[in-house]
Backbone as a ProteinNet text record, in pm:
[ID]
protein_1_A
[PRIMARY]
MSQIKNKKKMERFDIVSNAIITLFAVLNLFPLYWLFTSSLKNSSDVVKMPPDWWPKTITFSNYVDIFQNQPALRWTFNSIYVSGVTTILVIVIGSMAAYAFSKINFKFSNLIYIIFVSSLMIPKEIMIVPLFRIVQNFHMVNAYGGMIWPNVAGAFGVFLLKGFFDTTPNALREAARIDGASEWRTFTRIMLPIVKPGIGALFILNFVQVWNDYLWQLVVGQEKLMKTLMVGTATLMQDLNPNFAYKMAGATVAAIPMLIIFVMFQRYFTSGITAGAVKE
[TERTIARY]
83.3	0	86.6	188.6	278.6	355.5	385.4	456	369.9	238.2	146.6	139.2	133.4	129.9	257.2	371.9	499.2	506	451.7	452.4	367.5	250	163.5	229.5	300.7	371.7	478.7	552.4	657.2	597.9	480.1	415	372.5	315.6	275.9	397.8	507.6	630.9	685.4	679.1	726.2	643.1	510.6	423.3	455.5	468.6	497.5	634.6	735.5	870.3	876.1	807.1	804.8	735	628	557.3	647.2	725.5	816.4	926.9	981.3	1087.3	1034.5	912.4	852.3	832	787.8	766.2	896.9	1004.1	1132.8	1186.7	1160.3	1204	1134.4	1002.9	927.8	978.2	1006	1056.3	1192.2	1275.8	1407.1	1396.1	1292.5	1274.6	1209.8	1143.6	1069.2	1158.3	1279.5	1362.5	1393.4	1417.5	1441.7	1316.6	1199.8	1073.3	1051.7	1076.3	1053.5	1152.1	1276.5	1377.9	1335.7	1293.7	1258.3	1133.4	1028.1	904.2	923	1008.4	1032.6	1104.6	1190.3	1263.8	1171.2	1050.3	953.9	852.5	870.1	775	826.4	736.3	777.8	837.6	915.1	985.4	889.2	775.8	681.7	614.8	601	532.5	619	752.2	842.1	826.2	807.6	798.3	653.4	561.5	419.7	380.5	297.4	247.5	94.5	28.1	80.4	135.4	230.9	297.9	209.6	239.3	175.9	260.3	196.5	272.2	307.4	237.6	271.4	253.5	347.7	336	209.9	136.3	14.9	49.2	160.9	207.8	351.5	370.4	504.6	582.3	703.9	790	931.9	993.9	1133	1229.3	1176.4	1258.4	1379.5	1366.6	1480.2	1597.9	1568.3	1674	1733.2	1647.7	1696.3	1789.8	1752.9	1836.5	1973.9	1976.5	2104.4	2199.4	2146.6	2234.7	2264.1	2180.4	2207.1	2292.4	2268.6	2336.3	2455.8	2468.4	2581.3	2649.7	2780.6	2850.1	2822.3	2693.1	2656.3	2705.4	2707.2	2756.5	2904.6	2982.2	3125.6	3143.9	3064.3	3073.2	3040.2	2938.1	2901.4	3016	3076.3	3189.8	3304.4	3333.5	3442.1	3417.2	3293.6	3262.3	3274.6	3219.6	3226.5	3371.8	3449.4	3589.2	3672.2	3662.1	3740.8	3700.3	3569.4	3522.9	3557	3537.6	3563.6	3710.7	3797.5	3941.3	3996.3	3954.6	4001.3	3962.2	3837.5	3789.9	3863.3	3886.1	3959.5	4101.5	4167.7	4304.5	4305.6	4206.4	4198.2	4181	4097.2	4073.6	4200.1	4266.5	4386.3	4498.5	4530.9	4642.2	4605.3	4481.4	4438.9	4432.6	4386	4376.8	4515.4	4611	4747.3	4810.2	4790.9	4847.9	4780.1	4648.4	4575.1	4617.4	4637.4	4681.8	4820.4	4907.8	5043.8	5039.7	4961.6	4953.4	4888	4795.6	4720.1	4790.1	4854	4902.1	5053.5	5125.7	5270.2	5340.9	5427.9	5502.8	5630.8	5640.2	5763.5	5792	5912.7	5959.6	5880	5840	5767.5	5631.3	5575.5	5447.7	5336.4	5329.7	5225.1	5244	5369.3	5396.5	5361.9	5401.7	5371.7	5221.2	5151.2	5005.5	4938.1	4983.8	4924.9	4947.9	5069.8	5099.6	5013.6	5001.6	4924.7	4777.4	4719.5	4577.4	4554	4654.2	4640.5	4612.4	4652.2	4627.4	4477.9	4395.7	4250.5	4196.9	4269.6	4221.9	4255.4	4331.8	4369.1	4263.7	4194.1	4094.3	4160.1	4091.6	4146.7	4164.1	4077.5	4083.1	4218	4280.3	4409.3	4517.4	4502.6	4607.7	4584.3	4478.7	4443.1	4556.9	4612.7	4715.1	4843.2	4905.7	5026.5	4998.4	4879.6	4844.2	4832.2	4775.3	4761.4	4898.2	4990.7	5124.8	5195.8	5178.3	5238.9	5181.3	5047.5	4982.1	5023	5036.8	5077.1	5218.5	5310	5447.2	5454.7	5359.2	5354.4	5272.4	5231.1	5153.9	5026.5	4957	4835.2	4709.5	4720.7	4601.4	4521.6	4390.1	4305.1	4339.8	4378.6	4409.9	4348.9	4318.8	4257.5	4350.8	4480.7	4575.8	4565.2	4552.1	4539.2	4409.2	4306.3	4176.8	4171.9	4258.4	4251.4	4351.5	4481.1	4585.9	4573.4	4543.4	4529.9	4420.5	4315.5	4208.9	4248.2	4347.1	4393.5	4477.4	4553.2	4644.9	4571.1	4479.7	4406.6	4419.9	4396	4415.4	4285.6	4171.4	4044.8	4029	4066.5	4053.6	4138.1	4260.4	4348	4288.9	4238.6	4178.8	4058.3	3971.8	3850.8	3884	3969.9	3998.7	4084.9	4169	4249.2	4157.1	4046.3	3951.3	3894.1	3871	3818.6	3926.7	4049.5	4157.2	4186.2	4169.6	4194	4097.8	3977.3	3877.7	3900.5	3987.9	4013.5	4114	4094.5	4185.4	4324.4	4424.3	4562.7	4592.6	4512.8	4536.6	4520.2	4432.3	4414.1	4541.7	4602.5	4726.6	4839.2	4846.7	4953.8	4936.9	4811.7	4786.9	4824.3	4791.8	4826.5	4977.7	5048.4	5194.9	5256.3	5198.9	5249.2	5228.2	5114.5	5087.9	5171.8	5255.4	5345.1	5297.1	5185.5	5135	5222.4	5247	5324.8	5239.5	5305.2	5230.9	5126.8	5164.7	5072.8	4951.8	4979.2	4869.9	4777.4	4836.5	4756.1	4666.1	4724	4649.4	4534.6	4564.4	4464	4361.4	4404.5	4313.9	4239.1	4295.1	4231.7	4176.6	4259.6	4219.1	4122.4	4149.4	4062.9	3917.5	3892.1	3750.2	3679.5	3753.8	3689.7	3644	3723.5	3689.4	3609.9	3543.4	3465.9	3359.2	3286	3188.1	3253.3	3373.1	3443.7	3482	3523.1	3558.1	3434.2	3319.1	3195.1	3156.3	3169.8	3137.4	3232.8	3362.6	3461.1	3432.4	3387.7	3356.6	3248.9	3140	3030.1	3074	3135.9	3173.8	3271.5	3373.1	3474	3418.7	3336.8	3279.3	3191.1	3108.7	3021	3103.9	3210.7	3293.6	3360.6	3414.3	3480.4	3376.3	3263.1	3157.6	3110	3097	3047.4	3158.6	3283.3	3395.1	3380.7	3362.8	3338.6	3462.2	3521.5	3626.1	3749.3	3800.6	3923.4	3901.3	3788.4	3761.2	3737.9	3685.6	3667.1	3801.5	3898.1	4030.9	4111.2	4103.8	4189.2	4126.9	3997.2	3931.4	3880.2	3967.8	3930.8	3864.1	3899.9	3836.8	3696.2	3608.9	3467.7	3449.6	3526.6	3512.1	3573.8	3656.8	3720.4	3645.9	3533.9	3457.9	3388.7	3371.7	3290.3	3143.3	3057.4	2913.3	2868.6	2927.5	2889.7	2930.1	3051.6	3098.3	3023.3	3003.6	2932.3	2789.6	2723.7	2586.6	2583.2	2685.5	2691.5	2705.5	2773.5	2785.7	2649.7	2560.1	2425.5	2354.4	2383.1	2319.9	2370	2492.5	2547.8	2506.2	2447.9	2403.6	2293	2281.5	2176.8	2041.9	2040.4	1915.1	1815	1699.3	1603	1521.8	1544.8	1467.2	1514.8	1445.4	1486.2	1460.4	1362	1335.3	1456.3	1521.2	1641.9	1753.5	1767.4	1870.6	1833.6	1704.6	1660.5	1690.1	1674.2	1703.5	1852.6	1938	2082.8	2115.7	2051.7	2076.1	2025.6	1913.9	1861.6	1957.3	2013	2109.4	2231.2	2272	2387.7	2355.9	2228.7	2191.8	2161.7	2113.1	2068.1	2179.5	2301.5	2405.9	2435.6	2429.5	2454.4	2347.5	2222.3	2114.5	2133.2	2175.1	2196.7	2310	2421	2534.3	2492.4	2415.7	2376.6	2284.8	2190.6	2099.5	2177.1	2274.9	2352.1	2436.7	2494.7	2588.3	2532.1	2401.5	2342.5	2365.9	2359	2376	2515.1	2617.9	2754.5	2773.9	2709.4	2725.2	2669.3	2548	2483.4	2561.8	2599.2	2674.8	2812.3	2872.7	3005	3004.9	2906.6	2897.5	2869.1	2780.9	2747.6	2868.1	2940.2	3058.1	3165.6	3178.6	3281	3245.3	3114.6	3071.9	3077.5	3084	3081.4	3213.4	3272.3	3395.1	3373.7	3420.9	3405.2	3534.2
-121.4	0	126.2	120.3	236.6	255.2	142	152.8	220.9	189.2	253.1	402.7	441.6	585.1	655	588.7	648.6	663.8	563.2	570.2	686.3	705.9	817.6	952	957.2	1080.6	1111.1	1006.4	1024.9	1070.8	1014.9	1055.3	1201.3	1241.6	1382.1	1474	1428.7	1508	1521.7	1411.6	1416.7	1513.1	1509.7	1599.8	1745.9	1776.6	1915.1	1958.7	1872.1	1909	1926.7	1839	1854.1	1982.7	2018.4	2143.3	2264.2	2260.5	2372.3	2380.9	2264.8	2264.4	2318.3	2277.4	2326.6	2477.7	2526.7	2670.9	2747.8	2699.7	2767.9	2758	2645.2	2631.4	2734.2	2751.3	2850.4	2991.5	3019.6	3152.3	3179.6	3074.6	3093	3113.1	3055.8	3071.6	3204.8	3266.8	3389.5	3502.1	3527.7	3633.6	3609.5	3482.5	3452.9	3480.4	3442.2	3467.3	3617.6	3693.4	3838.5	3905.7	3857.3	3910.4	3889	3765.2	3732.3	3807.3	3808	3874.8	4027	4082.8	4227.5	4264.4	4172.3	4201.2	4201.9	4146.1	4141.2	4253.8	4346.4	4455.9	4583.6	4679.5	4814.4	4882.7	4989.2	5055.9	5103.4	5160.7	5216	5105.9	4986.1	4877.2	4815.6	4831	4769.7	4835.1	4966.5	5040.3	5066.9	5001.4	5024.5	4967.5	5040.4	4994.2	5002.8	4898.5	4764.8	4697.2	4609.2	4550.2	4449.5	4434.9	4328	4201.2	4095.1	3970.9	3901	3934.9	3885.8	4002.8	4028.4	4146.6	4143.9	4257	4264.6	4272.5	4340	4347.6	4294.4	4182.4	4121.9	4184.8	4230.2	4290.4	4235.2	4212	4164	4276	4399.3	4512.2	4536.1	4501.1	4521.4	4431.8	4308.7	4216.6	4262.9	4312.9	4363.7	4481.7	4571.9	4690	4648.1	4547.2	4504.7	4452.3	4369.2	4309.1	4403.5	4508.9	4606	4722.6	4768.6	4889.8	4860.7	4737.8	4700.1	4576	4559.2	4439.1	4316.5	4284.1	4174	4039	4023	3896.7	3878	3986.3	3979	3952.7	4014	3989.6	3843.3	3789.9	3649.5	3557.1	3586.5	3504.7	3512.6	3635	3650.8	3565.5	3569	3493.2	3343.7	3296.5	3152.5	3108.9	3188.9	3152.8	3152.3	3259.6	3270.3	3162.4	3144.2	3043.9	2902.9	2875	2741.2	2703.8	2792.5	2762.5	2753	2845	2841.7	2710.7	2669.1	2546.9	2424	2417.6	2303	2297	2412.5	2415	2376.1	2423.4	2388.1	2237.7	2177.4	2032.5	1954.9	1995.4	1922.6	1933.2	2056.5	2077.1	2027.3	2056.6	2016.4	1865.7	1793.8	1647.7	1584.7	1635.8	1580.5	1607.9	1731	1764.8	1684.8	1669.8	1594.3	1448.5	1391.2	1251.5	1235	1331	1323.3	1332.5	1425.3	1439.9	1318.5	1253.3	1143.2	1008.7	981.1	845.4	830.4	939.3	928.2	980.4	899.6	940.8	1013.6	1137.7	1213	1300	1346.3	1415.9	1545.1	1567.2	1687.9	1703.2	1592.8	1604.2	1659.5	1609.7	1657.8	1805.6	1845.7	1985.7	2077.2	2035.6	2116	2126.5	2015.1	2016.4	2109.9	2106	2193.4	2340.4	2372	2510.5	2550.9	2456.7	2483.8	2510.6	2423.4	2437.5	2557.6	2596.2	2713.4	2840.1	2841.4	2960.4	2983.5	2879.6	2897.7	2998.2	3017.6	3107.9	3254.2	3279.3	3417.1	3475.2	3580.5	3640.3	3694.7	3672.7	3715.3	3867	3940	4086.4	4138.9	4064.9	4108.7	4102.7	4009.7	3989.5	4068.7	4149.1	4216.7	4305.9	4389.3	4485.8	4415.8	4327.3	4259.5	4172.6	4111.5	4028.5	4114	4232.6	4321	4368.3	4394.9	4438.4	4326.9	4203.3	4089.3	4076.9	4082.5	4071.6	4186.9	4305.8	4423.5	4406.9	4351.3	4330.9	4227.5	4134.8	4035.6	4086.1	4213.2	4275.4	4195.8	4156	4077.5	4151.4	4285.2	4364.3	4379.6	4368.5	4367.4	4251.8	4139.1	4018.9	3898.8	3796	3677	3608.9	3616.5	3553.7	3609.4	3740.5	3803.2	3768.1	3736.6	3701	3554.6	3472.6	3327.7	3278.5	3308.8	3244.7	3269.7	3390.2	3407.6	3321.7	3289	3202.6	3055.3	3022.4	2882.6	2849.6	2950.2	2927.1	2929.4	2834.5	2822.8	2682	2668.7	2538	2460.1	2521.7	2454	2324.8	2327.7	2208.9	2093.8	2123.7	2020.3	1963.9	2053.1	2011.4	1919.7	1958.1	1880	1742.8	1741	1614.7	1521.7	1576.4	1488.8	1403.4	1462.7	1386.2	1268.2	1286.5	1176.6	1072.4	1116.1	1019	939	1002.8	932	815.5	826.2	719.2	602.1	619	508.4	412.1	281.8	185.2	187.1	181.8	179.1	49.4	-56.2	-185.4	-173.6	-84.8	-66.7	-14.4	83.9	142	39.2	-33.9	-132.9	-245.3	-287.1	-391.4	-343.5	-217	-161.9	-154.8	-116.3	-107.3	-245.9	-347.1	-484.4	-533	-490.8	-530.6	-452.3	-360.5	-288.3	-152.7	-104.5	27.1	137.5	239.3	353.2	436.7	530.8	617.5	699.3	749.5	831.7	750.5	626	539.9	501.5	474.2	442.6	560.6	680.1	801.2	827.4	821.1	859.7	749.9	622.5	514.3	451.5	460.3	390.7	488.3	581.1	668.7	778.8	844.2	956.1	913.4	799.2	758.9	734.6	690.5	663.1	792.7	899.3	1026.1	1118.8	1061	1143.8	1228.7	1176.2	1262	1384.3	1367.5	1480.7	1583.7	1536.7	1628.9	1705	1635	1702.5	1810.2	1777.8	1877.2	1996.3	1966.7	2075.2	2162.1	2100	2176.4	2280.7	2236.8	2330.7	2439.3	2398.1	2495.7	2598.6	2551.2	2644.9	2733.2	2672.4	2750	2862.9	2830	2931.2	3039.3	2996.4	3093.6	3192	3139.9	3228.7	3312.6	3253.8	3328.6	3447.2	3425.8	3531.9	3621.1	3592.5	3673.9	3816.5	3908.8	4048.1	4135.4	4132.3	4228	4213.7	4089.1	4071.1	4100.3	4054.8	4079.9	4228.7	4300.5	4445.5	4515.8	4466.7	4529.1	4500.7	4377	4337	4374.2	4351.5	4382.2	4525.2	4620	4761.1	4813.5	4756.2	4800.8	4742.9	4816.2	4775.6	4639	4612	4484.9	4368.5	4395.4	4287.8	4256.3	4320.4	4292.8	4157.5	4094.2	3972.6	4012.7	3913.3	3942.8	3998.5	3946.4	3991.9	4138.5	4175	4313.1	4404.7	4357.9	4439	4467.1	4365.1	4384.5	4483.1	4477.3	4570.7	4714.7	4735.3	4872.3	4925.1	4834.3	4879.4	4938.7	4880	4931	5071.1	5103.7	5234.3	5340.6	5296.1	5392.4	5481	5598.8	5691.8	5657	5551.3	5507.9	5466.6	5532	5498.8	5373.5	5307.7	5189.4	5067.7	5036.7	4924.3	4790	4784.9	4661	4624.2	4724.6	4705.5	4643.8	4691.5	4638.2	4498	4474.8	4340.6	4241.2	4285.1	4197.7	4162.4	4260	4232.4	4131.6	4144.7	4049.5	3909.9	3904.4	3774.4	3706.3	3784.5	3729	3672.6	3739.7	3692.5	3566.3	3547.1	3432.7	3306.7	3322.2	3205.6	3102.6	3141.4	3038.6	2958	3021.8	2948.2	2842.2	2876.7	2779.7	2661.3	2689.4	2582.1	2490.2	2550.1	2469.5	2382.6	2439.7	2364.4	2247.7	2271.6	2163.9	2052.1	2090.4	1991.2	1902.2	1962.9	1888.4	1860.7	1876	1856.8	1715.1	1616.9	1476.6	1455.1	1509.8	1494.6	1571.5	1689.8	1771.8	1700.4	1643.9	1575.7	1452.7	1369.1	1247.9	1281.2	1391.2	1430.4	1475.9	1558.1	1605.3	1489.2	1396.1	1281.4	1191.2	1164	1077.5	1140.3	1273.3	1339.9	1347.6	1331.4	1344.5	1213.3	1100	969	898.3	850.5	772.8	639.6	535.8	404.7	364.6
0	0	0	85.8	91.9	-38.4	-106.3	-234.9	-339.9	-336.8	-433	-407.9	-278.3	-244.5	-289.6	-265.1	-307.6	-459.1	-529.7	-676	-725.1	-661.4	-700.5	-670.2	-557.1	-522.4	-625.9	-668.2	-768.5	-901.2	-938	-1063.7	-1057	-942	-927.3	-932.3	-867.5	-868.9	-1011.1	-1089.4	-1228.5	-1311.3	-1290.4	-1367.3	-1335.9	-1206.3	-1166.1	-1216.9	-1201.3	-1244.8	-1395.8	-1471.8	-1617.7	-1658.8	-1586.2	-1617.6	-1592.9	-1483.6	-1453.1	-1557.8	-1596.9	-1699.2	-1831.2	-1868.5	-1993.4	-1988	-1871.1	-1855.3	-1874.1	-1811.3	-1824.8	-1967.5	-2034.7	-2174.2	-2263.1	-2241.2	-2319.1	-2289.7	-2160.7	-2123.8	-2188.5	-2200.4	-2263	-2413.4	-2473.2	-2618.4	-2654.2	-2557	-2587.4	-2643.6	-2589	-2649.1	-2796.9	-2834.4	-2975.8	-3058.2	-3004.9	-3075.1	-3093.5	-2986	-2992.7	-3088.2	-3088.5	-3180.1	-3325.1	-3355.8	-3494.2	-3539.4	-3457	-3498.1	-3508.1	-3422	-3429.5	-3558.4	-3607.5	-3731.1	-3852.8	-3837.3	-3948.6	-3941.2	-3844.7	-3827.8	-3892.6	-3905.9	-3942.5	-3821.3	-3845.4	-3735.9	-3627.1	-3668.2	-3569.2	-3487.2	-3547.2	-3476.1	-3366.4	-3377	-3278.4	-3141.6	-3141.3	-3014.4	-2973.4	-3042.2	-3015.1	-2878.2	-2803.6	-2673.3	-2672.3	-2635.1	-2603.1	-2727.4	-2711.9	-2829.5	-2901.7	-3030.9	-3109.5	-3092.2	-3045	-3021.8	-3152.3	-3258	-3392.1	-3489.2	-3579.4	-3667.1	-3752.9	-3749.6	-3831.2	-3979	-4008.3	-4146.9	-4151.3	-4216.8	-4223.8	-4337.8	-4307.4	-4408.7	-4396.7	-4512.4	-4514.3	-4555.8	-4558	-4603.9	-4513.7	-4385.4	-4294.7	-4334.3	-4372.5	-4416.4	-4549.8	-4639.5	-4769	-4745.9	-4653.9	-4626.1	-4573.2	-4487.2	-4428.5	-4535	-4624.8	-4725.6	-4841.3	-4857.7	-4964.7	-4917	-4796.5	-4749.1	-4658.5	-4612.6	-4526.2	-4584.9	-4562.2	-4614.3	-4528.6	-4511	-4421.7	-4474.7	-4608.1	-4663.7	-4632.5	-4644.8	-4612.2	-4463.6	-4378	-4232.8	-4203.5	-4272	-4250.2	-4291.3	-4408	-4453.1	-4352.3	-4305.5	-4207.3	-4082.2	-4032	-3910.5	-3933.3	-4046.9	-4075.5	-4094.6	-4167.8	-4195.9	-4067.2	-3989.4	-3865.9	-3765.8	-3746.5	-3649.3	-3695.2	-3825.3	-3876.7	-3872.1	-3924.2	-3926.4	-3783.8	-3697.6	-3558.5	-3491.1	-3510.2	-3445.4	-3497.7	-3627.5	-3684.7	-3627.7	-3620.7	-3566.6	-3418.3	-3344	-3200.9	-3184.4	-3268.3	-3258.5	-3295.8	-3405.6	-3450.9	-3347.3	-3309.3	-3215	-3075.6	-3033	-2898.7	-2881.6	-2984.2	-2972.5	-2962.4	-3039.5	-3032.6	-2895.6	-2846.2	-2715.1	-2603.6	-2612.8	-2509.3	-2509	-2627.5	-2636.7	-2574.1	-2600.4	-2544.2	-2391.6	-2338.7	-2192.6	-2127.9	-2198.6	-2139.9	-2151.8	-2265.7	-2292.3	-2300.3	-2317.7	-2335.6	-2210.5	-2155.5	-2037.4	-2080.6	-2043.4	-2067.8	-1945.9	-1937.8	-1818	-1794.5	-1670.6	-1628	-1697	-1746.8	-1819.4	-1728	-1603.6	-1513.1	-1479.1	-1455.4	-1423.1	-1541.2	-1661	-1780.8	-1801.4	-1777.6	-1796.1	-1695.1	-1570	-1467.4	-1503.4	-1545.6	-1584.9	-1705	-1800.1	-1921.8	-1888.6	-1806.6	-1771.8	-1680.6	-1603.4	-1515.7	-1594.4	-1721.1	-1803.3	-1824.5	-1797.9	-1811.9	-1710.7	-1601.5	-1496.1	-1525.6	-1632.5	-1665.9	-1761.1	-1722.2	-1812.4	-1939.1	-2050.6	-2179.3	-2186.2	-2113.3	-2119.1	-2069.5	-1975.3	-1921.6	-2028.9	-2121.3	-2222	-2350.8	-2354.5	-2479.4	-2530.2	-2441.1	-2485	-2532.6	-2449.2	-2500.6	-2622.9	-2626.3	-2742	-2868.3	-2853.1	-2969.1	-3018.2	-2923.7	-2965.7	-3043.4	-2998.3	-3069.6	-3210.3	-3218.4	-3348.7	-3439.9	-3379.3	-3456.8	-3512.1	-3430.4	-3476.6	-3588.5	-3590.7	-3699.1	-3818.8	-3815.1	-3923.6	-3954	-3848.2	-3867.1	-3819.8	-3799.5	-3770.2	-3900.3	-3892.3	-4012	-4104.6	-4047	-4124.8	-4053.5	-4132.5	-4072.3	-3971.9	-3997.1	-3905.4	-3764.2	-3754.5	-3623.1	-3553.3	-3632.5	-3573.8	-3533.6	-3594.3	-3572.3	-3469	-3487.9	-3407.1	-3256.4	-3209.2	-3063	-3002.3	-3079.9	-3028.1	-3031.4	-3115	-3120.1	-2996.4	-2949.4	-2837.3	-2704.5	-2686.7	-2560.6	-2505.5	-2376.6	-2311.5	-2296.1	-2327.8	-2300.3	-2380.4	-2508.6	-2592.8	-2540.9	-2497.1	-2441.7	-2313.5	-2228.7	-2100.9	-2124.4	-2218.8	-2244.3	-2303.6	-2406.5	-2475.2	-2390.8	-2303.4	-2216.5	-2127.7	-2082.7	-2002.1	-2079.2	-2208.1	-2290	-2316.1	-2344.4	-2367.3	-2240.3	-2122.6	-1996.1	-1976.6	-2034.4	-2017.3	-2112.6	-2212.7	-2305.6	-2242.6	-2258	-2194.8	-2257.1	-2171.6	-2220.5	-2295.8	-2267	-2333.4	-2484.6	-2529.1	-2674.1	-2738.2	-2674.1	-2727.9	-2724.9	-2614.9	-2603.6	-2706.2	-2728.8	-2828.7	-2968.4	-2997.6	-3128.8	-3146.8	-3042.8	-3052.6	-3070.4	-3002.1	-3017.7	-3161.2	-3222.8	-3361.6	-3461.9	-3413	-3502.8	-3547.7	-3493.1	-3532.7	-3473.6	-3553.4	-3503.8	-3408.4	-3340.3	-3247.5	-3322.1	-3438.5	-3518.5	-3565.6	-3610.2	-3657.3	-3540.1	-3424.8	-3306.4	-3269.4	-3279.2	-3244.2	-3342.2	-3472.8	-3573.2	-3600.1	-3598.4	-3639	-3521.8	-3401.9	-3288	-3184.4	-3140.3	-3029.6	-3072.8	-3185.8	-3227.5	-3250.5	-3319.7	-3335.6	-3202.8	-3100.8	-2971.6	-2904.8	-2919.5	-2851.7	-2943	-3045.6	-3139	-3068	-2966.7	-2896.4	-2832.8	-2779.3	-2719.8	-2823.9	-2942.8	-3051.3	-3097.8	-3104	-3141.9	-3042.5	-2913.1	-2809.7	-2817.4	-2839.6	-2850.7	-2971.6	-3082.3	-3202.9	-3174.3	-3110.7	-3083.3	-2985.7	-2874.6	-2771.6	-2826.7	-2902.8	-2952.6	-3064.7	-3153.1	-3263.4	-3209.2	-3110	-3050.3	-2979.4	-2910.2	-2837.2	-2932.9	-3044.7	-3141.3	-3214.4	-3247.8	-3318.9	-3234	-3104.3	-3015.7	-2961.9	-2999.3	-2950.1	-3003.6	-2915.7	-2958.1	-2938.7	-2817.4	-2782.3	-2871.8	-2885.1	-2962.8	-3111.8	-3164.4	-3306.8	-3332	-3233	-3246.5	-3251.3	-3170.5	-3164.5	-3290.4	-3340	-3453	-3588.1	-3603.3	-3730	-3731.8	-3763.9	-3753.6	-3880.8	-3995.1	-4119.8	-4131.6	-4197.4	-4202.6	-4268.1	-4374.9	-4445.5	-4368.9	-4267.3	-4190.7	-4061.2	-4039.7	-3917	-3928.8	-3814.5	-3811.6	-3801.1	-3819.6	-3818.2	-3683.3	-3575.2	-3442.4	-3422.3	-3464.2	-3448.8	-3544.8	-3667.8	-3766.6	-3722.7	-3666.6	-3617.9	-3502.2	-3418.8	-3305.8	-3354	-3467.3	-3519.2	-3564.6	-3605.6	-3642.6	-3521.9	-3402.7	-3279.9	-3247.2	-3294.6	-3263.7	-3364.6	-3478.2	-3578	-3522.7	-3582.8	-3539.9	-3602	-3682.2	-3743.2	-3634.6	-3625.8	-3518.9	-3548.2	-3662.3	-3699.2	-3618.9	-3512.5	-3428.3	-3497.1	-3584.9	-3657.8	-3745.6	-3801.8	-3883.1	-3798.5	-3676.1	-3586.5	-3537.1	-3516.6	-3478.6	-3590.7	-3715	-3828	-3830.3	-3798.6	-3791.6	-3683.5	-3568.1	-3459.3	-3496.8	-3570.8	-3614.6	-3711.7	-3805.1	-3900.2	-3825.8	-3718	-3640.4	-3561.1	-3525.1	-3440.8	-3520.9	-3644.6	-3722.9	-3745.3	-3787.5	-3808	-3683	-3565.8	-3441.3	-3417.2	-3447.1	-3429.9	-3524.2	-3648.4	-3745.9	-3700	-3653.3	-3606	-3487.8	-3396.5	-3277.5	-3314.5	-3406.3	-3447.5	-3518	-3601.2	-3677.2	-3585.6	-3480.7	-3395.6	-3256.2	-3238.6	-3106.7	-3054.8	-3145.2	-3103.9	-3045.1	-3112.9	-3063.8	-2933.6	-2924.8	-2805.6	-2683.2	-2697	-2584.5	-2542.4	-2640.4	-2607.2	-2553.3	-2605.2	-2558.3	-2414.5	-2379	-2241.5	-2146.6	-2188.6	-2104.3	-2084.8	-2194.8	-2184.4	-2097.6	-2105.2	-2025.1	-1878.6	-1848.1	-1708.7	-1633.3	-1705.9	-1642.2	-1663.5	-1557.9	-1566.2	-1496.8	-1561.7	-1501.2	-1431.8
[MASK]
++++++++++++++++++++++++++++++++++++++++++++++++++++++++++++++++++++++++++++++++++++++++++++++++++++++++++++++++++++++++++++++++++++++++++++++++++++++++++++++++++++++++++++++++++++++++++++++++++++++++++++++++++++++++++++++++++++++++++++++++++++++++++++++++++++++++++++++++++++++++

């Protein structure tokens, strides 16, 4: 009898908790809904009180203005190129470094790893000035190199992937070496496929971080055509143009690629986070 009561209590608790989670999910989606619907309104309708929850007259003129009067296509290309190349380099370099720290015994490896990971505690804002002087001396201001390389030199990718390599059994590596496989072949053919969920999670996290990077890209990309989409959209907010729907359209254009990337790699992201959280 008591078990039946406990079961009913658990069912009621599940219903209430699911209702609360659904409510918070809807509340989190509302800003995206409001951003998108506002971008389809006329300028006067955006500031109308009480607001229209759905535009009475749908217009795409704000999007046309952005792509005709601003180099939004070039900003989009810059963001995709910088985020994509940076993320690929982080995965390639980070996976090799993580594998070395996890599976190869060399002198002072633990000390080097601790020092390396300690750099995660240093805020990027502190390094902006010396980093800019270095980039300036390499003549990479207003160049893709200056926008990419400083973001590659981070420890987060190594830290994340080392956790995944630590969960792989050493017996696999030893068996491969006994069969005559080189270190490189063991790394690329055996170990990398096993940590694929971790690479997927790193891809999303790093791509989003570089895509949303505002301060460094603002400092390095000073020319209008070298701005990323995030920085270029922010300049629309600073314009004296009172058309808020136009600015909402710019923010929507900046958000859409992130949503597409997340939907495409959501499976890897979820499995990667779960695999990284559980150790046997």
